[in-house]
PDB file of N, CA, C and O in Angstrom, chain B, residues numbered from 101:
ATOM      1  N   MET B 101     -23.286   3.710  -8.806  1.00  0.00           N
ATOM      2  CA  MET B 101     -21.912   4.011  -9.069  1.00  0.00           C
ATOM      3  C   MET B 101     -21.273   2.809  -9.759  1.00  0.00           C
ATOM      4  O   MET B 101     -21.407   1.685  -9.275  1.00  0.00           O
ATOM      5  N   SER B 102     -20.586   3.017 -10.870  1.00  0.00           N
ATOM      6  CA  SER B 102     -19.971   1.907 -11.585  1.00  0.00           C
ATOM      7  C   SER B 102     -18.655   1.527 -10.914  1.00  0.00           C
ATOM      8  O   SER B 102     -18.114   2.285 -10.109  1.00  0.00           O
ATOM      9  N   THR B 103     -18.149   0.343 -11.255  1.00  0.00           N
ATOM     10  CA  THR B 103     -16.905  -0.109 -10.636  1.00  0.00           C
ATOM     11  C   THR B 103     -15.728   0.757 -11.051  1.00  0.00           C
ATOM     12  O   THR B 103     -14.731   0.807 -10.331  1.00  0.00           O
ATOM     13  N   SER B 104     -15.809   1.448 -12.198  1.00  0.00           N
ATOM     14  CA  SER B 104     -14.696   2.287 -12.625  1.00  0.00           C
ATOM     15  C   SER B 104     -14.624   3.592 -11.838  1.00  0.00           C
ATOM     16  O   SER B 104     -13.558   4.202 -11.767  1.00  0.00           O
ATOM     17  N   THR B 105     -15.740   4.036 -11.241  1.00  0.00           N
ATOM     18  CA  THR B 105     -15.727   5.274 -10.479  1.00  0.00           C
ATOM     19  C   THR B 105     -15.773   5.034  -8.975  1.00  0.00           C
ATOM     20  O   THR B 105     -15.490   5.949  -8.202  1.00  0.00           O
ATOM     21  N   ARG B 106     -16.121   3.834  -8.547  1.00  0.00           N
ATOM     22  CA  ARG B 106     -16.202   3.521  -7.121  1.00  0.00           C
ATOM     23  C   ARG B 106     -14.786   3.251  -6.591  1.00  0.00           C
ATOM     24  O   ARG B 106     -14.013   2.531  -7.222  1.00  0.00           O
ATOM     25  N   PRO B 107     -14.456   3.822  -5.447  1.00  0.00           N
ATOM     26  CA  PRO B 107     -13.130   3.558  -4.886  1.00  0.00           C
ATOM     27  C   PRO B 107     -12.966   2.070  -4.591  1.00  0.00           C
ATOM     28  O   PRO B 107     -13.924   1.400  -4.205  1.00  0.00           O
ATOM     29  N   ALA B 108     -11.776   1.569  -4.769  1.00  0.00           N
ATOM     30  CA  ALA B 108     -11.512   0.153  -4.508  1.00  0.00           C
ATOM     31  C   ALA B 108     -11.635  -0.126  -3.014  1.00  0.00           C
ATOM     32  O   ALA B 108     -11.484   0.772  -2.185  1.00  0.00           O
ATOM     33  N   ASP B 109     -11.906  -1.357  -2.692  1.00  0.00           N
ATOM     34  CA  ASP B 109     -11.958  -1.819  -1.314  1.00  0.00           C
ATOM     35  C   ASP B 109     -10.611  -1.521  -0.652  1.00  0.00           C
ATOM     36  O   ASP B 109      -9.571  -1.740  -1.273  1.00  0.00           O
ATOM     37  N   PRO B 110     -10.602  -1.025   0.595  1.00  0.00           N
ATOM     38  CA  PRO B 110      -9.337  -0.708   1.263  1.00  0.00           C
ATOM     39  C   PRO B 110      -8.368  -1.896   1.314  1.00  0.00           C
ATOM     40  O   PRO B 110      -7.157  -1.717   1.185  1.00  0.00           O
ATOM     41  N   GLY B 111      -8.894  -3.081   1.498  1.00  0.00           N
ATOM     42  CA  GLY B 111      -8.027  -4.263   1.514  1.00  0.00           C
ATOM     43  C   GLY B 111      -7.370  -4.491   0.176  1.00  0.00           C
ATOM     44  O   GLY B 111      -6.187  -4.823   0.103  1.00  0.00           O
ATOM     45  N   THR B 112      -8.143  -4.311  -0.896  1.00  0.00           N
ATOM     46  CA  THR B 112      -7.604  -4.461  -2.244  1.00  0.00           C
ATOM     47  C   THR B 112      -6.556  -3.391  -2.524  1.00  0.00           C
ATOM     48  O   THR B 112      -5.510  -3.679  -3.106  1.00  0.00           O
ATOM     49  N   GLN B 113      -6.836  -2.160  -2.110  1.00  0.00           N
ATOM     50  CA  GLN B 113      -5.862  -1.084  -2.303  1.00  0.00           C
ATOM     51  C   GLN B 113      -4.569  -1.377  -1.545  1.00  0.00           C
ATOM     52  O   GLN B 113      -3.478  -1.157  -2.071  1.00  0.00           O
ATOM     53  N   LEU B 114      -4.685  -1.869  -0.326  1.00  0.00           N
ATOM     54  CA  LEU B 114      -3.507  -2.194   0.468  1.00  0.00           C
ATOM     55  C   LEU B 114      -2.682  -3.279  -0.210  1.00  0.00           C
ATOM     56  O   LEU B 114      -1.466  -3.147  -0.346  1.00  0.00           O
ATOM     57  N   LEU B 115      -3.338  -4.340  -0.630  1.00  0.00           N
ATOM     58  CA  LEU B 115      -2.616  -5.435  -1.286  1.00  0.00           C
ATOM     59  C   LEU B 115      -1.974  -4.981  -2.592  1.00  0.00           C
ATOM     60  O   LEU B 115      -0.833  -5.345  -2.878  1.00  0.00           O
ATOM     61  N   ASP B 116      -2.692  -4.194  -3.385  1.00  0.00           N
ATOM     62  CA  ASP B 116      -2.122  -3.688  -4.638  1.00  0.00           C
ATOM     63  C   ASP B 116      -0.901  -2.810  -4.370  1.00  0.00           C
ATOM     64  O   ASP B 116       0.112  -2.908  -5.064  1.00  0.00           O
ATOM     65  N   GLY B 117      -1.009  -1.956  -3.363  1.00  0.00           N
ATOM     66  CA  GLY B 117       0.116  -1.091  -3.021  1.00  0.00           C
ATOM     67  C   GLY B 117       1.321  -1.872  -2.538  1.00  0.00           C
ATOM     68  O   GLY B 117       2.454  -1.560  -2.904  1.00  0.00           O
ATOM     69  N   LEU B 118       1.084  -2.883  -1.720  1.00  0.00           N
ATOM     70  CA  LEU B 118       2.191  -3.698  -1.223  1.00  0.00           C
ATOM     71  C   LEU B 118       2.819  -4.531  -2.337  1.00  0.00           C
ATOM     72  O   LEU B 118       4.033  -4.731  -2.351  1.00  0.00           O
ATOM     73  N   GLU B 119       2.002  -5.018  -3.269  1.00  0.00           N
ATOM     74  CA  GLU B 119       2.552  -5.756  -4.412  1.00  0.00           C
ATOM     75  C   GLU B 119       3.425  -4.843  -5.269  1.00  0.00           C
ATOM     76  O   GLU B 119       4.481  -5.261  -5.743  1.00  0.00           O
ATOM     77  N   ALA B 120       2.992  -3.601  -5.470  1.00  0.00           N
ATOM     78  CA  ALA B 120       3.795  -2.640  -6.236  1.00  0.00           C
ATOM     79  C   ALA B 120       5.102  -2.349  -5.495  1.00  0.00           C
ATOM     80  O   ALA B 120       6.155  -2.218  -6.119  1.00  0.00           O
ATOM     81  N   LEU B 121       5.034  -2.251  -4.179  1.00  0.00           N
ATOM     82  CA  LEU B 121       6.231  -2.020  -3.374  1.00  0.00           C
ATOM     83  C   LEU B 121       7.224  -3.170  -3.544  1.00  0.00           C
ATOM     84  O   LEU B 121       8.425  -2.940  -3.687  1.00  0.00           O
ATOM     85  N   VAL B 122       6.726  -4.396  -3.528  1.00  0.00           N
ATOM     86  CA  VAL B 122       7.603  -5.561  -3.708  1.00  0.00           C
ATOM     87  C   VAL B 122       8.271  -5.512  -5.081  1.00  0.00           C
ATOM     88  O   VAL B 122       9.462  -5.797  -5.206  1.00  0.00           O
ATOM     89  N   ARG B 123       7.503  -5.151  -6.111  1.00  0.00           N
ATOM     90  CA  ARG B 123       8.099  -5.051  -7.457  1.00  0.00           C
ATOM     91  C   ARG B 123       9.202  -4.003  -7.483  1.00  0.00           C
ATOM     92  O   ARG B 123      10.269  -4.241  -8.049  1.00  0.00           O
ATOM     93  N   ARG B 124       8.955  -2.835  -6.872  1.00  0.00           N
ATOM     94  CA  ARG B 124       9.983  -1.784  -6.841  1.00  0.00           C
ATOM     95  C   ARG B 124      11.197  -2.233  -6.035  1.00  0.00           C
ATOM     96  O   ARG B 124      12.336  -1.964  -6.418  1.00  0.00           O
ATOM     97  N   HIS B 125      10.950  -2.919  -4.914  1.00  0.00           N
ATOM     98  CA  HIS B 125      12.043  -3.400  -4.072  1.00  0.00           C
ATOM     99  C   HIS B 125      12.929  -4.364  -4.852  1.00  0.00           C
ATOM    100  O   HIS B 125      14.156  -4.279  -4.794  1.00  0.00           O
ATOM    101  N   ARG B 126      12.310  -5.265  -5.571  1.00  0.00           N
ATOM    102  CA  ARG B 126      13.095  -6.231  -6.341  1.00  0.00           C
ATOM    103  C   ARG B 126      13.898  -5.545  -7.437  1.00  0.00           C
ATOM    104  O   ARG B 126      15.007  -5.974  -7.755  1.00  0.00           O
ATOM    105  N   ALA B 127      13.345  -4.483  -8.017  1.00  0.00           N
ATOM    106  CA  ALA B 127      14.063  -3.745  -9.059  1.00  0.00           C
ATOM    107  C   ALA B 127      15.246  -2.981  -8.468  1.00  0.00           C
ATOM    108  O   ALA B 127      16.281  -2.842  -9.120  1.00  0.00           O
ATOM    109  N   LEU B 128      15.101  -2.486  -7.239  1.00  0.00           N
ATOM    110  CA  LEU B 128      16.165  -1.711  -6.604  1.00  0.00           C
ATOM    111  C   LEU B 128      17.208  -2.579  -5.911  1.00  0.00           C
ATOM    112  O   LEU B 128      18.316  -2.119  -5.635  1.00  0.00           O
ATOM    113  N   ARG B 129      16.866  -3.809  -5.634  1.00  0.00           N
ATOM    114  CA  ARG B 129      17.745  -4.698  -4.870  1.00  0.00           C
ATOM    115  C   ARG B 129      19.140  -4.784  -5.487  1.00  0.00           C
ATOM    116  O   ARG B 129      20.130  -4.874  -4.761  1.00  0.00           O
ATOM    117  N   ALA B 130      19.227  -4.757  -6.788  1.00  0.00           N
ATOM    118  CA  ALA B 130      20.515  -4.861  -7.465  1.00  0.00           C
ATOM    119  C   ALA B 130      21.412  -3.660  -7.170  1.00  0.00           C
ATOM    120  O   ALA B 130      22.635  -3.758  -7.274  1.00  0.00           O
ATOM    121  N   ASP B 131      20.808  -2.524  -6.802  1.00  0.00           N
ATOM    122  CA  ASP B 131      21.595  -1.320  -6.518  1.00  0.00           C
ATOM    123  C   ASP B 131      22.310  -1.400  -5.170  1.00  0.00           C
ATOM    124  O   ASP B 131      23.279  -0.674  -4.945  1.00  0.00           O
ATOM    125  N   ASP B 132      21.847  -2.271  -4.274  1.00  0.00           N
ATOM    126  CA  ASP B 132      22.436  -2.455  -2.954  1.00  0.00           C
ATOM    127  C   ASP B 132      22.594  -1.131  -2.217  1.00  0.00           C
ATOM    128  O   ASP B 132      23.706  -0.737  -1.864  1.00  0.00           O
ATOM    129  N   THR B 133      21.477  -0.448  -1.986  1.00  0.00           N
ATOM    130  CA  THR B 133      21.508   0.840  -1.291  1.00  0.00           C
ATOM    131  C   THR B 133      21.478   0.681   0.228  1.00  0.00           C
ATOM    132  O   THR B 133      21.535   1.675   0.952  1.00  0.00           O
ATOM    133  N   GLY B 134      21.390  -0.527   0.709  1.00  0.00           N
ATOM    134  CA  GLY B 134      21.514  -0.813   2.134  1.00  0.00           C
ATOM    135  C   GLY B 134      20.461  -0.196   3.027  1.00  0.00           C
ATOM    136  O   GLY B 134      19.268  -0.269   2.732  1.00  0.00           O
ATOM    137  N   PRO B 135      20.906   0.424   4.138  1.00  0.00           N
ATOM    138  CA  PRO B 135      19.978   0.956   5.148  1.00  0.00           C
ATOM    139  C   PRO B 135      18.990   1.984   4.600  1.00  0.00           C
ATOM    140  O   PRO B 135      17.837   2.026   5.029  1.00  0.00           O
ATOM    141  N   LEU B 136      19.430   2.799   3.671  1.00  0.00           N
ATOM    142  CA  LEU B 136      18.527   3.795   3.094  1.00  0.00           C
ATOM    143  C   LEU B 136      17.370   3.115   2.376  1.00  0.00           C
ATOM    144  O   LEU B 136      16.227   3.562   2.475  1.00  0.00           O
ATOM    145  N   HIS B 137      17.656   2.051   1.662  1.00  0.00           N
ATOM    146  CA  HIS B 137      16.621   1.298   0.954  1.00  0.00           C
ATOM    147  C   HIS B 137      15.646   0.671   1.946  1.00  0.00           C
ATOM    148  O   HIS B 137      14.434   0.708   1.734  1.00  0.00           O
ATOM    149  N   ALA B 138      16.161   0.104   3.011  1.00  0.00           N
ATOM    150  CA  ALA B 138      15.302  -0.494   4.040  1.00  0.00           C
ATOM    151  C   ALA B 138      14.408   0.563   4.673  1.00  0.00           C
ATOM    152  O   ALA B 138      13.238   0.296   4.946  1.00  0.00           O
ATOM    153  N   GLU B 139      14.939   1.751   4.909  1.00  0.00           N
ATOM    154  CA  GLU B 139      14.153   2.834   5.497  1.00  0.00           C
ATOM    155  C   GLU B 139      13.036   3.276   4.549  1.00  0.00           C
ATOM    156  O   GLU B 139      11.918   3.553   4.985  1.00  0.00           O
ATOM    157  N   LEU B 140      13.338   3.337   3.279  1.00  0.00           N
ATOM    158  CA  LEU B 140      12.334   3.695   2.274  1.00  0.00           C
ATOM    159  C   LEU B 140      11.204   2.666   2.246  1.00  0.00           C
ATOM    160  O   LEU B 140      10.030   3.034   2.202  1.00  0.00           O
ATOM    161  N   ILE B 141      11.545   1.408   2.272  1.00  0.00           N
ATOM    162  CA  ILE B 141      10.531   0.344   2.268  1.00  0.00           C
ATOM    163  C   ILE B 141       9.660   0.446   3.510  1.00  0.00           C
ATOM    164  O   ILE B 141       8.436   0.343   3.426  1.00  0.00           O
ATOM    165  N   THR B 142      10.286   0.647   4.659  1.00  0.00           N
ATOM    166  CA  THR B 142       9.540   0.771   5.908  1.00  0.00           C
ATOM    167  C   THR B 142       8.563   1.936   5.849  1.00  0.00           C
ATOM    168  O   THR B 142       7.414   1.809   6.273  1.00  0.00           O
ATOM    169  N   ALA B 143       9.011   3.062   5.331  1.00  0.00           N
ATOM    170  CA  ALA B 143       8.143   4.241   5.237  1.00  0.00           C
ATOM    171  C   ALA B 143       6.974   3.986   4.281  1.00  0.00           C
ATOM    172  O   ALA B 143       5.848   4.402   4.554  1.00  0.00           O
ATOM    173  N   GLU B 144       7.237   3.313   3.176  1.00  0.00           N
ATOM    174  CA  GLU B 144       6.156   3.030   2.226  1.00  0.00           C
ATOM    175  C   GLU B 144       5.137   2.066   2.803  1.00  0.00           C
ATOM    176  O   GLU B 144       3.936   2.253   2.610  1.00  0.00           O
ATOM    177  N   VAL B 145       5.587   1.046   3.501  1.00  0.00           N
ATOM    178  CA  VAL B 145       4.656   0.098   4.127  1.00  0.00           C
ATOM    179  C   VAL B 145       3.802   0.831   5.163  1.00  0.00           C
ATOM    180  O   VAL B 145       2.590   0.625   5.231  1.00  0.00           O
ATOM    181  N   ALA B 146       4.432   1.682   5.964  1.00  0.00           N
ATOM    182  CA  ALA B 146       3.686   2.450   6.960  1.00  0.00           C
ATOM    183  C   ALA B 146       2.637   3.334   6.295  1.00  0.00           C
ATOM    184  O   ALA B 146       1.522   3.460   6.802  1.00  0.00           O
ATOM    185  N   GLN B 147       2.979   3.938   5.181  1.00  0.00           N
ATOM    186  CA  GLN B 147       2.030   4.782   4.441  1.00  0.00           C
ATOM    187  C   GLN B 147       0.846   3.963   3.939  1.00  0.00           C
ATOM    188  O   GLN B 147      -0.302   4.381   4.089  1.00  0.00           O
ATOM    189  N   HIS B 148       1.111   2.810   3.352  1.00  0.00           N
ATOM    190  CA  HIS B 148       0.033   1.949   2.855  1.00  0.00           C
ATOM    191  C   HIS B 148      -0.888   1.511   3.992  1.00  0.00           C
ATOM    192  O   HIS B 148      -2.109   1.492   3.837  1.00  0.00           O
ATOM    193  N   LEU B 149      -0.305   1.163   5.117  1.00  0.00           N
ATOM    194  CA  LEU B 149      -1.116   0.750   6.266  1.00  0.00           C
ATOM    195  C   LEU B 149      -1.963   1.902   6.800  1.00  0.00           C
ATOM    196  O   LEU B 149      -3.124   1.700   7.157  1.00  0.00           O
ATOM    197  N   ALA B 150      -1.407   3.088   6.857  1.00  0.00           N
ATOM    198  CA  ALA B 150      -2.166   4.249   7.336  1.00  0.00           C
ATOM    199  C   ALA B 150      -3.336   4.570   6.415  1.00  0.00           C
ATOM    200  O   ALA B 150      -4.433   4.870   6.886  1.00  0.00           O
ATOM    201  N   VAL B 151      -3.109   4.508   5.117  1.00  0.00           N
ATOM    202  CA  VAL B 151      -4.185   4.779   4.150  1.00  0.00           C
ATOM    203  C   VAL B 151      -5.291   3.738   4.299  1.00  0.00           C
ATOM    204  O   VAL B 151      -6.473   4.082   4.318  1.00  0.00           O
ATOM    205  N   ALA B 152      -4.909   2.467   4.403  1.00  0.00           N
ATOM    206  CA  ALA B 152      -5.912   1.406   4.545  1.00  0.00           C
ATOM    207  C   ALA B 152      -6.678   1.560   5.860  1.00  0.00           C
ATOM    208  O   ALA B 152      -7.899   1.410   5.887  1.00  0.00           O
ATOM    209  N   ARG B 153      -5.974   1.855   6.935  1.00  0.00           N
ATOM    210  CA  ARG B 153      -6.619   2.021   8.242  1.00  0.00           C
ATOM    211  C   ARG B 153      -7.635   3.159   8.200  1.00  0.00           C
ATOM    212  O   ARG B 153      -8.754   3.011   8.692  1.00  0.00           O
ATOM    213  N   ASN B 154      -7.254   4.286   7.619  1.00  0.00           N
ATOM    214  CA  ASN B 154      -8.169   5.428   7.520  1.00  0.00           C
ATOM    215  C   ASN B 154      -9.373   5.107   6.647  1.00  0.00           C
ATOM    216  O   ASN B 154     -10.494   5.494   6.976  1.00  0.00           O
ATOM    217  N   ALA B 155      -9.159   4.414   5.551  1.00  0.00           N
ATOM    218  CA  ALA B 155     -10.271   4.049   4.672  1.00  0.00           C
ATOM    219  C   ALA B 155     -11.240   3.112   5.385  1.00  0.00           C
ATOM    220  O   ALA B 155     -12.455   3.248   5.243  1.00  0.00           O
ATOM    221  N   LEU B 156     -10.710   2.169   6.144  1.00  0.00           N
ATOM    222  CA  LEU B 156     -11.573   1.242   6.874  1.00  0.00           C
ATOM    223  C   LEU B 156     -12.370   1.955   7.963  1.00  0.00           C
ATOM    224  O   LEU B 156     -13.511   1.580   8.233  1.00  0.00           O
ATOM    225  N   ARG B 157     -11.800   2.955   8.579  1.00  0.00           N
ATOM    226  CA  ARG B 157     -12.513   3.708   9.612  1.00  0.00           C
ATOM    227  C   ARG B 157     -13.658   4.525   9.012  1.00  0.00           C
ATOM    228  O   ARG B 157     -14.663   4.761   9.683  1.00  0.00           O
ATOM    229  N   ARG B 158     -13.518   4.956   7.765  1.00  0.00           N
ATOM    230  CA  ARG B 158     -14.557   5.763   7.117  1.00  0.00           C
ATOM    231  C   ARG B 158     -15.691   4.932   6.556  1.00  0.00           C
ATOM    232  O   ARG B 158     -16.773   5.461   6.303  1.00  0.00           O
ATOM    233  N   ARG B 159     -15.470   3.642   6.355  1.00  0.00           N
ATOM    234  CA  ARG B 159     -16.505   2.775   5.753  1.00  0.00           C
ATOM    235  C   ARG B 159     -17.593   2.487   6.768  1.00  0.00           C
ATOM    236  O   ARG B 159     -17.314   2.191   7.930  1.00  0.00           O
ATOM    237  N   PRO B 160     -18.851   2.575   6.314  1.00  0.00           N
ATOM    238  CA  PRO B 160     -19.952   2.195   7.222  1.00  0.00           C
ATOM    239  C   PRO B 160     -19.919   0.690   7.482  1.00  0.00           C
ATOM    240  O   PRO B 160     -19.631  -0.105   6.588  1.00  0.00           O
ATOM    241  N   ARG B 161     -20.217   0.323   8.713  1.00  0.00           N
ATOM    242  CA  ARG B 161     -20.203  -1.092   9.082  1.00  0.00           C
ATOM    243  C   ARG B 161     -21.585  -1.687   8.885  1.00  0.00           C
ATOM    244  O   ARG B 161     -22.597  -1.045   9.167  1.00  0.00           O
ATOM    245  N   ALA B 162     -21.619  -2.929   8.395  1.00  0.00           N
ATOM    246  CA  ALA B 162     -22.874  -3.631   8.233  1.00  0.00           C
ATOM    247  C   ALA B 162     -23.368  -4.080   9.593  1.00  0.00           C
ATOM    248  O   ALA B 162     -22.584  -4.528  10.429  1.00  0.00           O
ATOM    249  N   VAL B 163     -24.657  -3.961   9.811  1.00  0.00           N
ATOM    250  CA  VAL B 163     -25.238  -4.346  11.108  1.00  0.00           C
ATOM    251  C   VAL B 163     -25.913  -5.676  11.002  1.00  0.00           C
ATOM    252  O   VAL B 163     -26.461  -6.171  11.987  1.00  0.00           O
TER     253      VAL B 163
END
């Protein structure tokens, strides 16, 4: 399987997703949406963590 078709490492996916979240947060910060914005960020972080956790559970462990 080539690197272009192989799924990324769950840790890499988590970090990439969180970095994208930070970029979006910084872009929205000027809008000052307050509590709603904080709730959106919290939900996105929870989603990224759940995806990473599930991916790690599916990976075979080295013995």
